[in-house]
N, C-alpha and C positions, 0 to 999 in steps of 0.2 A: 941301184935301190938297196939298200941293207935292212930288214926288218928283224926287229928282236921279238921272240915269243915266247911266253911263259908257259914251259912245257909241263907244268906240276898245275895249272890252274883248270879247273873245271870238273864236272862230274865224270867226264870220260878221257881224262888225263892218266897218263901221257901218251897212249897209241893213237887216239882221234888227233890230237893236237899236233903231233907229230906227223902223222901222215897228211894232214891239210897242210902242214908247213912244208913238206917235201912236194907235194903236188904243185903249191904255189912256184918254188925253187924250179922246178922242172918244166911248167907251163908258161910261167909268167917271168922266168929269169930273174927273181929276185935273191938276194943274196939272204940267208937266213942263219941267226944267232939264235939257239935255242938254251934256255936257261934251265936246269933242273937236276935231278940225279943221273950222273952220266951213266951209272950201271944199268939204268931203267931205258933212257933214251938210246944208247948206242945199237942194241940189238933190234930197234924197230927201224934203225936208220940202215941197218945192214940187211934187214929183210926187205925193204922198199928199194935196196940197190943204189943209195943215196950215200955219196963220198962228199958233196960239197957244202955240208951244213956244218956250221962251227958249233960245237958243246962248250958251255960254259958250265960247270960243275956248281950247284947250289944244294945243300944239304936239307934245307927245312923246307917246309910247305905252310901257307897261310891258308886255313881253312875257312869255310863260309860261316862257323860258328864262332869263330875270334873276334874280340872286341877290334876293330879296325886299326884305330890309332895305337892302342897297346901293342898290337901284332907287328905293325910295319916299324915300330920303335925298337920292340925286341927282337924280332925273328930277322936279322939283318942278314941272314945266310939263305934266306928264302927265295925262291925262283922268281916270286913277285919284285921283290925289292931289288935283287941282284940285276933284273930285267931293266927296270926304272933308272937304277944307278948307271948303267951302261948307256942309256940314251942320254941322260944329263952328262956324261964324259963325252959324247961324241962318237960313241963306237958304233953307233947305229941311227938311222933316220926315223924310225917310230915302233913303238911296241905294242903288241896285241896280247890280250888277255881273257881268258874265260874265268879266271878266279873272281874272287870275292868283291863286288861292286864297291862297297865301300872301303875297301883295303886299296883298290887301286885309286880312288880319287883322293884317299889320303895321302898314300904314297906320293902319286903323282904331284899333289899340291905341297908336299913337304922335301920331295927330292927334287923333281924336275923343275918345280915353280910353276907359279901363273905368269902369264904375260904381264909385263908391267903395267899398272893402271886398272887390270881386271879384278874387280871386287871377289867374284866367286865363278869357279868352273861350272859349266852345265852340261848335263847329258842331253843329246839332240839325236833321238831315232828319227828316221826317214819312214813316214808312212804311206801306203800304197796309193797314193791318189794323183791323178793327172798324168801329165807327161812327164815333170819331173819328181814327182812326190812331194811330200808337204813335211818339211824340218819342224818338228815338235821340240821346243827348248824352253823351259828344263822339264825333264820327267822325272825327277826324281833325287838329283843331288841336293837340292835346296828346297826344304819344306816352307821355310819362311823366307820371303824376299822384299827387299826393298824397290820404289820405283826405279834407281838407277840400276839394279841387278837386273831388273825385265828391259831397261833399255838397252843395256850390255849386251842382253841374249838377243835382241831384236837385229842387232848389228851383226854380232857374230853368226846368228842363224842366216841372215841374209848373205853375208859372205860365204858360208860354206854352202849355201844352194848355188850361188852364181858360179864359186872357183871350182868345187868338186862335182855338183850335180849338173852344171852346164845351164843352169836358167838365167838367160840373159838380163833379166829385169825382176828379180823375186817380188812378189808381192806379200808384205807382211801384214799379219792380223794380230789383234789381241784378244785371246781365248777369254770368253766373257758368257754371262747367262741372258744375254741378248745383245742384238747387234746397235741399239740406238746408244748415243754418245752418253747418255745419263746411267746407263746400267753400270750394275756390280756394285763394289765396296770401294773404301777409300783408296786402297791399291791400285784398284782397276783405274780409278778416276784420275789420279795423280801420273800413273803410266800412260794412260792415254793421251795426255796433255804434251808429255815428253815427246812421245812417238808422232803424235800430230806436226809438232814442232819440226822433227825430224825430217818429216814428210815434206814439209812446205819448204825447207832448206835444199831438198831433192837429194839427201844422204841416204835416205831409205823410200822404198813405195810402200807407204802405210795407206792400209786400206779400212783401217777401223776397227771396231768390235767384231769378233766372229763367233758363231755359235759352233759347238762340235758337229751338228750335223751339217753345216755350211762346208766344214774342212773336206768332208767326203764328197761335197759336190764340186769340190775344185775351186774353192773362192780364195785361197791363198798357197803359196808355196814355202810360208814360214808362219808358225802358230807360235806366239809367246805365252808363256805361262809360268806361273809359280810351281816348283817340283812336285807338291801335293797334288794339285790339281791336274798337271800335267801326268802324273803317274797314274792317276784314278781313271785319265781316258785312256792312256796306254793300255793298262790293264783291261779295261772294258772292252776297247776294240779286239785284243786277243780273245776275250772271251767269246765275244758275239761270233769272231771268225770261225773259232773252234766249232761252235755252236751249229752256226750256217753250214760248214761243211759236213757236217754229222749228220744234219737234216737233209741235206741233199743227197747224200749217200744212201738214207733210208728211203728217200723217195724214188731215186732210180732203181735200186733193186728189188724195188716192190713187186716188180712182176715182169714177165717175159716182154712185154710191150715196153716198159720203163728203161728195162736193160739194153734194148736196141737204143733206144733214144739215147742212152749213156754212151754207148758205142761211137754213135754218131758227135755226140759232142765231147768226146774224149780230151781231145788236146785243148779245146778251150777251157773245160774244166779244170785240166792240170795246169794250166798257165794261171787260172785264177787262184788256185790251191798255193801254187808256187810264190804268189805275190805276197800273200800271209804268212809263208813259212820262214820263220827266223833262221834256218840254216842257209836259204837262198840269199838271205838280206845281207849276212856278214857279221858287222857289229853297229855298236853306237859309239860314235866319236864323243870324246871329252873334250869339250869346246872352253877354251880360255886358257889352257895350258900350253906352256912355251913351246914344247914339241909335241908331235902327234902321238896321241894314245887312243888306242880303240879297244872297248870293252865287248867281247865276245859273250853271247849268253851261256849261262853256267852248264847247260846241255849240250852245247856244242858237240858236232859230228866232224868228221874230216872235213866235208863239203863246207860246212860253216866257218872253220878256220880257214880254208882256202879263200873263200870270199872275206873274210875279216883281213887276212893279208893283203889280199887285191885292193881292199878299200884302204886300208894305211899306205901303201905304196901310192895310190892315187891322192891322199890326203897330203903326203910329203912332198909330193911334187907339184902342188898346186900352186903354191905361193899365198895360202890361205892366211897363215900365222904372220907372215909379212904385211898383208893388208890390215889384218886388225891392228899391228903396231903402228902402221901408218896412220890410221883414224882413231887411235885411242884417245885424243883431245875431244874430239867431238862425242866421246862414249863416257865423259867422266862429267859430274855434276860440281865436282870440287877437284882444284889441281894440288896435288900434294907438294909439300915444299920440296925443293930440289935436293937431291941425294937421297931422298926415303922412297920407300913403298907404302902407299896407305893401303890397309887392308879393308 
C-alpha cells in the first residue's frame, strides 16, 4: 500500500507529519510519498533513520487563511495540490493531509473528482460510541443539503461502517430534534421518506429519527445530517469531552484520598481520555471522492499522522469505493443522461 502524505499541511508541519509517516512506514509496512519542500523534509528523514520514503518536491504551501478555491487553482506547486495530483495519476493509493479542510475538499473535488453520480463529498468522522463507533455524516463539508445528498450520505456512511469499521449491519439514523416521524423541517421529512424506502427495500438498515443524546446511547452506527447541524454536534461533543476530562482531573486531584482513587482508576481513565483524543483517532475520511482521502486535524502530532496513515491504508484496501460505485443507481433520484455527470 502506498500512501501520499502532504508534509507541509498542519500546525506542526513538517516535523510531526514526517515523523508520523515514518512510523507508519516502519511499523505498518506502508510505502510513503511525502510532498513538500525537500530541503525541510530530508533532514527529518535522515534524523529518523528512514531511507525508504520518497520525497516529491513542492515549493508552495496552502495556509489555513487562503481562500480554498483560489488557492487550489493558483498554488499548483503546493504540497496539497501535488499530493492530490499524484493520487489522480495513480502514483499512490490514498492521500493524508492535515492542511486546510476547505482546500482539501475543493482540491479533491476538482482534481481527483467525485465518484460518478455522487452529488457532494462529505466529511465523516467516527464518534466513540458502542462497539464500532458512530459515523457522523456530514460534519461540515455541506452546510446546505438536499434530500438526495442526505440519502447518499446514508449509503456512504453505511458502507464505510461495514467495510472499514467492520460493522456487519450498520444501523442508520437521521439526526433530528425528536425521534417521532413527524419531527423536523421539510428537509428532514423528505429525507425520512427516502431512507424509509431504502430500509424497506433492504438496502440500508434505517432505524428512523435519532436525537443527539441517543447517539451516545448507541442507537445507531451511522448518523445522517446536513453539514451545518453535524458540525455543531461534533464541536459540542469535543467541547463537552474537554470539559468533562478537565472536571474529572479537578475531582481526582482534590485531596490525598481522591488521588489514591485516581491511581486505582488510572488505566480506565486513560482509556476514556484516549477515546476522545483526536490524535488517537487519526483523521476524517472524505467520502464520495473517487479515491481515498483522509483529513487529519490541523494540530496533528506524529501519533495522529501515524493513525491517519493507518486509516488511509485500511480504507484503500477495503473495497469501499467499489461498493459505492456498484450501488450508485439506488443512491440517485434522477439518472443523468448517458455520457454526462450530473453535479
